C-alpha positions, 0 to 999 in steps of 0.5 A: 484498530485505528482509522476507518477499516475498509472491508473487501468485497466478495466477488465471483472467481479468484481475484488478486488480494492485498496479501499477495502484494505483501508477500511479493513486496516483503515484510520490511516496515519503516517506522517513526515515533510521534515525538521524533523530530520531523527532520530525523524522520525525513532522513530515515525516509531518504536513507531507506528510499521510502515515501512513507513511515508508519508512526508507532506509539505504545506498540500500535500504529497511531498514524502515517507520515508520507512525503505529502505531510512533509511537504506541507510541513516545510511549507507551513513551519520552520521544520527544525522543531516540528515533530512527526506527531505535528504533521502525521495523518491520524487514523489513516484508512486501513485495509484487510489482507483479503481485500481484492486489489481492484477494490484497493485501487479504487479506494486509493484513488478515492481517498487520494492515498499513495500509501495504505497500511494493511491490518489483520485485526489489530496486527499491522501486516505492512504498507501498500504503495500505489507503485506496489499495486501498479507492479502487481497488476502489470505482473498479473496482466503479463502472466495472463497474456503469456498464458493466452498466447501459449494457449493459442500457439498450442491450439490442437490441429484440426480444431477450429476455435469457436467464434 
């Protein structure tokens, strides 16, 4: 496995895990090869409306390419001959599928990462974006709010809630 591997913490109670976001998001992975021209990778990002590509070499993840690296490359180089390998993030931070989403949010902010690969041992499970996390948290909060409102609306007659 490449990159620093961040282990999820065990907390009390049931918390949303990274694997649940992947389940909702789906398993589509968009990839590039290290020797691929950056311009071709950018075209693939635009065609698929994605902000990152997993860089695969020798059947495993060797890096990440996001719009941040593309912008830096455009600023620093003539991009017509630049390859993905020249600008990708080598050994990106990865997370396990059982990591809690709260820990993932903190990690993404701390590492300034908008895209984080999810690894189950040596197997690449998917990539989580900050937008994926925001959607999942919002959905979870909306569900909890609906459940609480339903509980309050259906409070048994004659019983008064404890204060």
